[in-house]
Backbone as CSV, one residue per row, in Angstrom:
resi,resn,N_x,N_y,N_z,CA_x,CA_y,CA_z,C_x,C_y,C_z
1,MET,29.531,3.068,-44.913,28.492,2.687,-44.638,27.875,3.058,-42.824
2,LYS,27.294,3.402,-42.502,26.851,4.122,-40.816,26.276,2.675,-40.147
3,LYS,27.057,2.723,-39.183,26.866,1.750,-37.822,25.444,2.121,-37.332
4,ARG,24.703,1.416,-36.946,23.509,1.600,-36.078,23.478,0.981,-34.786
5,GLU,23.339,1.509,-33.580,23.004,1.696,-32.520,21.901,0.408,-32.164
6,SER,22.041,-0.510,-31.083,20.597,-0.866,-31.173,20.042,-0.678,-29.501
7,GLY,19.542,-0.714,-29.228,18.823,-0.387,-27.945,17.501,-0.398,-27.815
8,PHE,17.143,0.108,-26.309,16.045,1.303,-26.077,15.842,2.592,-26.102
9,THR,14.482,2.746,-26.108,14.386,4.656,-26.565,14.230,4.616,-25.203
10,LEU,14.020,6.001,-24.941,13.567,6.646,-23.629,12.038,6.198,-23.645
11,MET,11.747,5.695,-24.351,9.652,6.551,-24.359,9.441,5.146,-24.447
12,GLU,10.416,4.531,-25.159,9.929,2.296,-24.642,10.029,2.041,-22.950
13,LEU,11.022,2.553,-22.289,11.412,2.316,-21.480,10.602,3.004,-20.211
14,MET,10.008,3.629,-20.786,8.436,4.739,-19.926,7.650,3.823,-20.179
15,VAL,7.453,3.344,-21.360,6.218,2.519,-21.409,6.201,1.366,-20.667
16,VAL,7.012,0.692,-20.493,7.155,-0.663,-19.672,7.098,-0.262,-18.338
17,ILE,8.098,0.752,-17.633,8.023,1.288,-16.401,6.089,1.778,-15.784
18,VAL,5.306,2.545,-16.571,3.876,2.701,-16.180,3.489,0.766,-16.865
19,ILE,3.697,0.068,-17.622,2.751,-1.167,-18.260,3.082,-1.471,-15.742
20,VAL,4.535,-1.638,-15.649,4.728,-2.375,-14.305,3.894,-1.487,-13.390
21,ALA,4.050,-0.010,-13.420,3.257,0.148,-12.300,2.252,0.142,-11.971
22,ILE,0.871,0.302,-12.954,-0.159,-0.419,-13.471,-0.460,-2.233,-13.033
23,LEU,0.158,-3.071,-13.254,0.370,-4.813,-12.637,0.861,-4.056,-11.076
24,ALA,1.404,-3.570,-10.956,1.509,-3.774,-8.990,0.342,-2.665,-8.259
25,ALA,-0.105,-1.888,-9.158,-1.233,-1.068,-8.245,-2.191,-2.435,-8.093
26,VAL,-1.648,-2.900,-9.303,-3.688,-3.881,-8.792,-3.073,-4.919,-7.928
27,ALA,-1.847,-5.809,-8.390,-1.800,-6.558,-7.760,-1.680,-6.694,-6.133
28,VAL,-0.873,-5.594,-5.528,-0.710,-5.269,-4.011,-1.940,-5.094,-3.282
29,PRO,-3.304,-5.333,-3.933,-4.440,-4.331,-3.044,-4.682,-6.226,-2.767
30,LEU,-4.638,-6.819,-3.803,-5.417,-8.127,-4.507,-4.677,-8.830,-2.946
31,TYR,-3.035,-8.858,-2.726,-2.161,-9.902,-2.277,-2.540,-9.671,-0.314
32,VAL,-2.852,-8.291,-0.404,-2.824,-7.717,0.835,-4.508,-8.733,1.602
33,ASN,-5.280,-8.114,0.309,-7.174,-9.003,0.548,-6.701,-10.261,1.430
34,TYR,-5.762,-10.932,0.180,-5.857,-12.703,0.297,-4.877,-12.886,1.474
35,VAL,-4.005,-12.034,2.055,-3.267,-12.631,3.163,-4.222,-12.747,4.792
36,LYS,-5.048,-11.298,4.326,-5.884,-11.450,5.838,-6.816,-12.295,5.642
37,ASP,-7.328,-13.263,4.688,-7.961,-13.845,4.745,-7.823,-15.318,4.815
38,ALA,-6.409,-14.986,4.681,-6.120,-16.435,4.879,-5.777,-16.674,7.032
39,GLN,-5.212,-15.155,7.146,-5.564,-15.179,9.065,-6.845,-15.126,9.867
40,ARG,-7.639,-14.962,8.660,-9.254,-15.295,9.079,-10.114,-16.399,9.467
41,THR,-9.328,-17.313,8.002,-9.507,-18.493,8.202,-8.434,-19.525,8.678
42,GLU,-7.491,-18.708,9.313,-6.638,-19.960,10.469,-7.502,-19.458,11.960
43,ALA,-7.909,-18.340,11.783,-8.516,-18.036,13.332,-10.299,-18.931,13.243
44,LYS,-10.532,-18.807,12.673,-12.329,-19.226,12.218,-11.901,-20.968,12.041
45,GLY,-10.755,-21.347,11.642,-10.741,-23.230,11.750,-10.231,-23.359,13.063
46,ALA,-9.493,-21.961,14.447,-9.299,-22.604,15.637,-10.347,-22.788,16.826
47,ILE,-11.652,-21.500,16.189,-12.454,-21.469,16.875,-13.367,-22.468,16.661
48,GLY,-13.939,-23.454,15.196,-13.905,-24.461,14.979,-13.315,-25.835,16.220
49,ALA,-12.267,-25.665,16.135,-12.108,-27.042,17.106,-12.153,-26.539,18.457
50,VAL,-12.450,-25.311,18.965,-13.160,-25.061,20.804,-14.771,-25.192,20.662
51,ILE,-15.318,-24.964,19.410,-16.465,-25.565,19.456,-16.459,-27.215,19.403
52,THR,-16.078,-27.893,18.591,-16.110,-29.447,19.132,-15.499,-29.594,20.218
53,ALA,-14.681,-28.718,21.027,-14.538,-29.628,21.815,-15.456,-28.942,22.997
54,GLU,-15.976,-27.912,23.172,-17.106,-27.011,24.045,-18.327,-28.622,23.814
55,GLN,-18.356,-28.662,22.426,-19.699,-29.654,22.657,-19.644,-31.109,23.444
56,THR,-17.652,-31.013,23.051,-18.390,-32.776,23.896,-17.879,-32.234,25.536
57,TYR,-17.646,-31.249,25.721,-17.756,-30.601,27.223,-18.682,-30.866,27.242
58,TYR,-19.437,-30.344,26.695,-21.451,-30.022,26.650,-21.321,-31.576,27.849
59,GLN,-21.367,-31.980,26.610,-22.176,-33.718,26.700,-21.464,-34.654,28.085
60,LEU,-20.266,-34.508,28.410,-19.766,-35.192,30.051,-20.363,-34.510,30.648
61,LYS,-20.316,-33.079,30.927,-20.828,-32.565,32.386,-21.852,-31.099,32.065
62,ASN,-22.803,-31.383,31.149,-24.098,-31.167,31.181,-24.115,-29.532,30.719
63,SER,-22.687,-29.080,30.676,-22.881,-27.482,30.966,-21.692,-26.906,29.794
64,TYR,-21.418,-25.963,29.778,-20.160,-25.090,28.553,-19.692,-24.655,29.718
65,THR,-17.500,-24.295,29.513,-17.260,-23.884,30.420,-16.382,-22.800,29.515
66,THR,-15.524,-21.739,30.775,-14.810,-20.683,29.787,-13.142,-21.274,29.753
67,ASP,-12.374,-21.067,29.399,-10.856,-21.631,29.368,-10.124,-20.471,28.298
68,THR,-8.580,-20.446,28.473,-8.031,-19.578,27.903,-7.088,-20.422,27.324
69,PHE,-6.772,-20.309,26.312,-5.657,-21.106,25.538,-4.186,-20.615,25.461
70,VAL,-3.469,-21.568,26.056,-2.002,-21.634,25.766,-1.691,-22.379,25.065
71,LYS,-0.048,-21.478,24.520,0.637,-23.104,23.908,0.984,-22.998,25.825
72,ASN,1.614,-25.121,25.604,1.597,-25.604,26.112,1.594,-26.044,27.866
73,PRO,-0.498,-26.388,27.433,-0.918,-26.240,28.786,-0.808,-27.228,29.790
74,THR,-1.480,-26.699,30.222,-0.643,-27.964,31.484,-2.859,-28.898,31.962
75,PRO,-2.885,-30.148,32.673,-3.810,-30.142,32.219,-4.898,-29.568,33.287
76,SER,-3.884,-29.234,34.771,-5.075,-28.889,35.534,-5.363,-27.166,35.449
77,THR,-4.533,-26.183,34.083,-4.921,-25.388,33.798,-6.139,-24.925,32.129
78,GLN,-5.918,-26.189,31.789,-7.057,-25.873,30.665,-8.368,-27.331,30.803
79,ALA,-9.480,-26.537,31.025,-10.847,-27.473,30.859,-10.895,-28.202,29.345
80,LEU,-10.850,-27.639,28.365,-11.195,-28.217,27.272,-10.455,-28.867,26.296
81,ASN,-10.261,-30.280,26.079,-8.785,-31.112,25.258,-8.833,-30.436,24.096
82,CYS,-8.389,-29.487,23.327,-8.474,-28.773,22.177,-6.858,-28.165,22.427
83,ASP,-6.241,-28.714,21.166,-4.900,-28.566,20.558,-4.775,-27.334,19.396
84,LEU,-4.322,-26.110,20.184,-4.645,-24.993,19.063,-2.822,-24.511,18.914
85,THR,-1.963,-25.379,19.034,-0.628,-25.118,19.086,-0.245,-24.065,17.808
86,ASP,-1.065,-24.446,16.727,-0.401,-23.547,15.673,-1.133,-22.037,15.047
87,ALA,-2.355,-22.132,15.712,-2.550,-20.741,15.640,-2.743,-20.142,16.659
88,LEU,-1.943,-20.923,17.855,-1.467,-19.453,19.072,-0.608,-18.644,18.949
89,THR,0.118,-19.146,17.690,1.259,-18.659,17.620,1.340,-16.985,16.820
90,ASN,-0.191,-16.926,15.980,-0.881,-15.311,15.960,-2.084,-15.651,16.686
91,TRP,-2.736,-16.170,17.565,-3.547,-15.740,18.228,-3.617,-15.893,19.196
92,ASP,-4.646,-15.032,20.180,-4.742,-15.284,21.230,-6.620,-15.701,21.343
93,ILE,-6.483,-17.509,21.964,-8.096,-17.325,21.698,-8.117,-17.601,22.992
94,GLN,-9.749,-17.042,23.437,-10.440,-17.411,24.812,-12.037,-17.505,24.592
95,VAL,-12.738,-18.519,25.570,-13.879,-18.724,25.888,-13.958,-17.615,26.654
96,THR,-14.870,-16.878,26.386,-14.611,-15.713,27.348,-16.461,-15.597,27.975
97,ALA,-17.497,-16.344,27.317,-18.575,-15.954,28.328,-19.289,-17.634,28.060
98,ALA,-20.142,-18.202,28.889,-20.359,-19.455,28.905,-21.456,-19.753,29.582
99,ASP,-22.319,-20.210,29.694,-23.664,-20.773,30.358,-24.152,-21.502,29.712
100,ALA,-25.600,-22.121,30.370,-26.515,-23.054,30.061,-26.658,-23.531,28.314
101,ASN,-26.696,-22.429,27.609,-27.072,-22.275,26.573,-26.427,-22.126,25.451
102,GLY,-24.810,-21.492,25.935,-24.302,-21.286,24.751,-23.134,-20.426,25.023
103,PHE,-22.242,-20.109,24.190,-21.007,-19.616,24.718,-20.383,-18.569,23.651
104,THR,-18.754,-17.222,23.889,-18.897,-16.987,23.185,-17.133,-17.128,23.044
105,VAL,-16.759,-17.376,21.696,-15.131,-17.453,22.298,-14.429,-16.153,20.870
106,VAL,-13.382,-15.568,20.898,-12.564,-14.448,21.114,-11.019,-14.577,20.306
107,ALA,-11.036,-14.429,19.379,-9.820,-14.699,18.493,-9.427,-13.993,18.484
108,THR,-7.834,-13.477,19.414,-7.570,-11.917,19.267,-5.811,-11.913,18.583
109,GLY,-5.449,-11.547,17.843,-4.694,-11.141,16.751,-2.991,-10.912,18.394
110,LYS,-2.160,-11.220,17.871,-1.279,-10.901,18.853,-0.506,-9.825,18.666
111,ALA,-0.243,-9.149,19.814,1.066,-7.889,19.317,2.124,-8.201,18.742
112,GLY,2.357,-7.590,17.811,3.864,-7.789,16.687,3.818,-9.238,15.818
113,SER,2.780,-10.076,15.742,2.889,-10.477,15.130,1.515,-10.198,13.411
114,PRO,1.507,-10.549,12.374,0.695,-10.261,10.774,-0.816,-9.542,11.596
115,THR,-1.510,-10.847,12.604,-3.198,-11.091,12.918,-3.080,-9.531,13.705
116,ALA,-1.942,-8.614,14.103,-2.878,-7.856,15.155,-3.547,-6.922,15.052
117,SER,-4.230,-6.058,16.223,-5.372,-5.219,15.487,-6.743,-5.973,14.630
118,ARG,-6.435,-7.287,15.331,-7.417,-7.977,14.093,-8.172,-9.286,15.078
119,SER,-9.386,-9.330,14.770,-10.336,-9.779,15.751,-11.413,-10.998,15.055
120,VAL,-11.333,-12.092,15.861,-12.499,-13.120,15.291,-13.217,-13.300,16.405
121,GLN,-14.792,-13.434,16.325,-15.657,-13.623,17.640,-16.721,-14.242,16.509
122,LEU,-16.976,-15.282,17.617,-18.232,-16.291,17.485,-19.363,-15.990,18.624
123,VAL,-20.211,-16.320,18.852,-21.690,-16.443,19.830,-22.243,-17.685,19.300
124,TYR,-21.785,-18.844,20.076,-22.405,-20.086,19.595,-24.171,-19.629,20.986
125,SER,-24.969,-20.504,20.394,-25.912,-20.876,21.136,-26.554,-21.799,20.715
126,ARG,-27.342,-22.271,21.740,-28.241,-23.581,21.300,-29.385,-23.455,20.953
127,LEU,-29.852,-22.095,21.255,-30.658,-21.869,20.919,-31.287,-21.294,19.461
128,SER,-30.100,-20.535,18.824,-30.211,-20.043,17.692,-28.850,-20.672,17.136
129,GLN,-28.601,-19.459,15.765,-27.319,-19.941,14.947,-26.356,-18.977,15.614
130,PRO,-25.206,-19.140,14.752,-24.350,-18.967,15.202,-23.719,-17.691,14.683
131,VAL,-23.212,-16.173,15.596,-22.737,-15.340,14.944,-21.617,-15.065,15.029
132,TRP,-20.663,-14.906,13.411,-19.132,-13.970,13.856,-19.237,-12.999,13.608
133,THR,-18.393,-12.565,14.538,-17.878,-10.620,13.378,-16.769,-11.129,14.277
134,GLU,-16.426,-9.927,12.910,-14.631,-10.052,12.482,-14.430,-8.698,11.577
135,ASN,-12.975,-8.055,12.800,-13.222,-6.549,12.218,-11.142,-7.231,12.237
């Protein structure tokens, strides 16, 4: 009686490797896009908090203000009462332009963070719809 050896042939291994490579080629770009969408959503959430703070400031002072958000602010350095501690890990957030009719908020990715070289901007106006710009 002849003893049979068990195992995989080279062809079977090559087919499995090709299937895994195809799945990886599809999954990696989807994952990268998912991460970018999550980062953009984080910035938009922080900008939404700034919008609320600016509207509250407008109700009290009848004008909008410029502001730069930093971790652990002191009351004298920040005009808006807005806690962006979590978002400030990956984003620098500033209200760069403000007048009686609106303001501009820019979230810029911090160097060395996963959001580096990315930015999200909102131009808010009392006279028209907000305009979002992302890159």
